[in-house]
N, C-alpha and C positions, 0 to 999 in steps of 0.2 A: 800047515797055513790056513786059514779059512778067510773069509771076507764077510764084512757087513756094510749095509747101507747107511750113509749118513744124509740125512734129507738137508739142502741148504736152498733156502729160497723156492722156487718152482723146479729145481732139479736136483737129481740124485747122484751122490758121489761113491764111489767104490774106494774103501782103505783096507790095508791088512791088518789081522790079529793074529798074534802068535801065543804059545803057553809059556809064562815064567814060574815056576815052580809050582804048577797046575793050577795056576790064576791066567785067563787069558787078557792079554795086554793089547792095547790099540795101538799098533806102529803107524808112523808117518804114511800118509797115503802116496805120497810119491808124486809120479804122473797120475793125474786125476782124468778122468774123462768124465765129463757132465754131461748127462742125457736130459734134455728139457722134454719135460713131461708136462702137459696141459693140465691144469688143475681142473677135475670136474666141477662142472657146476652144481653147487646145491640148489634144489628146488625148494621155495620156500612155501609152507602149507598154511603161512597166516593168511589170513582176509585182508583184502586192499584197504588202507587207511581211509576211512570216511571224510568225504569233502565236506568243508564246513557250509553252514545253511547259509544260501545265499540271501543277500538283503532284499527285502522288499522292496520294489522298484514303484516310483509312484505313477498312478496309472492316470495316462493323459488322455481322456477319453473326449470325443467331439464336442460334448454337451458343455465340459469345463474349458475347454477352448473357447466356444462360443459364450460362455457367461464372463470369462475375463476379458475377451476381447471387448465388451461393451464397457469395460470400465475403464479403457484407455482410449485417450483419440488420438487417431491417425495410425493407418496400416504401418507406417515404418516403425513406430514406437511398439505394436503390439509383440512383435517376436521376441525382442530383446527384454522388455519387461515382465512378458508372460515367463520367459525362460528363467530370468533372476528368480523370478516368487515361485517357480516352482522347485528351483534348486536350494532356496533359503527356507521355504516354508512348507507345510502341507496344504493341501486346497481347505480355505477356509469357509465355514459355512455363512450363508448369506446374513445373519445375523451377526455377523462376529465384529469386535471393534476395529479390526485392522480393516475388515470389510466397509465398514462405516467410515472408517477414516479415508478411504480411498476414494469414496463417494463423494465425501466433503472437499477432498483436494479436486476431483474434477468440477464440481460445481464453482468452487472458487476459482478455477481456471476458465469456465466460461464466463464469469462475472467480470474477472481481470479483462478478457478480450472486449466483452461490451463496454467496459468503461474506455479501455483505449480506442474503441471505434468511436466513442462519443465524443474524444478529444480530438479526433479527427486524423491520428494516425494510422488508422486501419479503415478500410472500407467495410462498413456494417454490413454490407451485404456477402460478405466473407464468413461472418460468425453467425451460427446459429442462434434464433432469437432465444431469450430465455424465459421460461414459463413463469411468471408471477403467481399464478394462480396455485401452482402445484409447489413452488418454493414458500409464499408467505401466506399461502390462504385466502389471499385477498387480491383485487383488482389494482392496476396501476394507477395511481393519483395522477392528475394532469402535471405536465412536466415544465415546474417553473424554472427560474435560472438554477442552478445547478450549485450555488452556494446556499440553498435553501434544501434541507434535506429533511428526513423523518425525524430528526431529534432536534431540530431548530426550535425554538421557543414560540408559543403562538403569538407572542406580542412582535416579533420580529417578522415572523410570517405576514401577520396582518400589514405591518408596515410596508413591506415589500408589495402586497398584492393593492393596497390602497394610497399610499402614499409616495412612494420611491419613486422618481422619476416623472410625477405630475408637475406642469410646471406651475410654480407658484410668483404671484404680482403683489401679494400683502406684504407691506415695508414691515411688520411686526413679525410675520412669518418667516420673512428673508433673515430678519435680524436672530430669531431663534435657531434657524439651521445653520446659519455661520457659527453660534455658539455652540451649538449639537456635534458639527462636524471638528471643531476644536477640542469640545470635551471628549470625544471617544478615543483621540490620541492616547495610545498606553494602556485602553479598557476596550470596550466593543459596545457597538451598537446596542444590544440586547439589554446590557445594564444601564446604558443612558437612556433608551428609551424606558426603562422600568422608574427611571428617575426624573422623567420628563415633566410631571406636574408639580414636583419640587422645585425644579428649575424655573417652571413658569410662575410658582408664587413667589420666588425670592426674588426674581428680577421684574416683578410687576406686570406681568403678560407678557414681557419684552418692549415695554413702551420705552423709546429710545430717549426720549426728554427725561423720564422718572430716572431710568438707571442713570443716566448722564451725572444726575444731581446726588449720586449716594455717597455719603460720607466714608471716612476710614474706619468708622465703627460700624458702620453697616457693612461695610465690606466684610470687616471681620467676622460679624457675626455670620453672614452668608457662608463662609468660607466654612466656618465651625459646625454650622448645622449642616450641610451639603457634604462636609467631608470632603471638599474640594480646594484644591491647592490655590494658598491666597495670591500669588501671583498671577493665576488664571482670571481670578475673580475681578482684580485690578486691571487685566488687561480687557474683560468685558465691559467694564465701566469706560475706559477710556475709548473703545471702540464704539460705545453708544454716543460719544461726544462727538467721533468723526464722522457716523451717522448723520448728526445734526448738521455738521460743515457740509456733507454730499447734499442735503435736502436744498441748502440754499443754493447750491451751485446747479443742481440738475432737476430739482422740484422733489424728486423722490427718489427712495433707494433702489425702488423696482427700474425707474428708469436708465437710473446708472448702471446697474447690474446687468441687465437685458440690452443694454447698448454692445455688449462686448459681443453679443452673438446675432446683432441684427434682429433682435427679437424673435427670434425663431430657434426655436430646440435644435441642437445639434443629434443626429439620427445615426448612431452606431450601426453595424452589424456584425457584432461579435459573436461567434460561434461557441467559445470557450471561456470559462472565467479567466483562464490563464491568460488570454489573451488583452483582458482589460487592463490597461496600463493603471498606474499609481499615480500618475501624473500626464499633462499633455502640454503641448506647447501654446495652448488656449489658457487653459491652469496657471501657467508660469506667467504669461502677458497680465492676467487679472490680479494675480498675487502681486507683480511688480507695482502694479499701479497702486494697489492698496497699501502697500510698504511705502511708496512715496507719500501716500496722505496721511500716514502715520497711524494706521490699523496696527493691531499686534496680534500673534498667533494666526497668521494667514499665510502660510507657507504653499507652495504648488501643491502638496498633496493634499492638504486641508481644504484648500480652495476647490480642487477636484472634486475631493467629497462632498463639498457643500453644491456644485453643481449638479451633480447626480440625485442628490436630494431635493433639490429645489427645481427639476426638470429643465436647467440649461442643457442638459445632455441625457439623453435617452440610451442607456447600458445596459438595458435588459438584452439578455441574448436572444438569439433569432428565433429558437423553438422556444422560447417563453411567451404565454398568452398575453403578457401585460406588454410586452414591445411592439406587437400589433394593433393592440387598442389605444396605444398612446400615439402612435404615427397616424393612425387614421382620426 
């Protein structure tokens, strides 16, 4: 009887073999003894795997940090915004579109802070002044009331600089300003001022006696020529009749109107156009008396606009040169 080796797992098992008819036959192993043999470790002669090529990292140089720090305002924002920009995009050249957009955003932020400071919600001393020479290439003009802008019509600018807030005492001019104040409701002062000469021609220079005598045919013609509401034209004619009645009682329209303010303009001290009200207690009192006398289209808002135009109140803002010139 001979034995042979049978490999099983990591061990070797011995089993019996006999010859049957001249052929070796494997018999049941019976009681097997398993000897654990440590499997030799085969050494691999292959070269180690090549590691993947490392991704290029964005170089954060001191120059790049310093350049980006100039594009953001506030030290607290610098870290987060610069970190985010580095993660999302490569460093941009100075003349790129994104860089220009950031510069524009920074400029708009400064302008917004200056505007807020102008309206008194933020101290102007806390905002760096904007260099108008570098931004617009021209010196800043004198600071008028803030409703006068670079886009304002020259007619409107001239009206602000020469007429608005100037005390008026001529009856014809007071009648004209009362008409214009009512006409600009639903429109704007620039449009009405451009049609001012047409109004003067249509209403005979605002001679109350002539206007009070207009017939219905004349009223319809004026409405058609001026493209002005027919009811408002009738209201102007009715107001001319009421002015004649006021003259009989007070002598002049000037004496009647200026009596409400004791013949002295009201000097206000507004720093922002947002502070100027649409009507006041004084305009409400004048409106109430005018309505009692039969005047038309003389609500408190229209009367307040008339008071500003006729100089009964000086509503130029404090920083406007016209405020001080009219006060003195």
